[in-house]
C-alpha positions in Angstrom: 18.3 -3.5 9.7 19.1 0.0 8.6 22.6 1.6 8.9 21.7 4.1 11.6 24.9 6.0 11.5 24.6 6.7 7.7 21.1 8.0 8.2 22.1 10.2 11.2 25.2 11.5 9.3 23.1 12.3 6.3 20.6 14.2 8.4 23.5 16.2 10.0 24.9 16.9 6.5 21.6 18.4 5.4 21.1 20.1 8.8 17.8 18.3 9.4 16.4 17.4 12.8 14.4 14.3 13.5 11.2 16.2 14.2 11.4 17.9 10.8 12.1 14.6 9.0 9.2 12.9 10.9 6.8 15.7 10.0 7.7 15.4 6.3 7.1 11.6 6.6 3.8 12.1 8.4 4.9 10.1 11.5 5.7 10.8 15.1 9.2 11.8 15.9 9.4 9.0 18.5 8.4 6.5 15.8 11.1 7.7 13.4 13.6 7.6 16.2 12.7 3.9 16.9 13.0 3.1 13.2 16.3 4.9 12.7 17.7 3.0 15.8 16.5 -0.4 14.5 13.9 -0.9 17.3 11.2 -1.0 14.7 11.3 -1.8 11.0 10.8 0.7 8.1 8.2 -0.3 5.5 9.3 0.0 1.9 7.1 3.0 1.5 8.7 4.7 4.5 12.2 3.9 3.1 11.3 5.7 -0.1 9.8 8.6 1.8 12.9 9.0 3.9 15.1 8.7 0.8 13.2 11.6 -0.7 13.5 13.7 2.4 17.2 13.0 2.6 17.7 13.4 -1.2 19.2 9.9 -1.6 19.9 8.3 -4.9 18.9 4.7 -5.6 22.3 3.3 -4.9 22.4 5.2 -1.6 19.0 3.8 -0.6 20.4 0.3 -1.1 23.5 1.2 0.9 21.6 2.7 3.8 18.8 0.1 4.0 20.1 -3.2 2.4 23.8 -3.3 2.1 24.4 -5.2 5.4 21.9 -8.0 4.5 23.2 -8.3 0.9 26.8 -8.5 2.1 25.9 -11.3 4.5 24.1 -13.2 1.9 26.9 -12.8 -0.6 29.5 -14.1 2.0 27.2 -17.0 2.9 26.7 -17.9 -0.8 30.4 -17.8 -1.5 31.2 -20.2 1.4 28.8 -22.7 -0.2 30.6 -22.8 -3.5 
């Protein structure tokens, strides 16, 4: 699950519209919208493409795409100790 609000905020920060981002990613705007809103999953390749369009650093990519899952796993692991 992606952190939709972070992606949307970054697009606003860069003054980018979904149709522009979708075009750069070679996908339909409707598909990008579904993926940003967690109705469909991003592939790894799409995550990197979006990261390039949004000029994200590696640590930001993790935060935008993986932080929620990692935090849940960490909390689960700590409870088992």
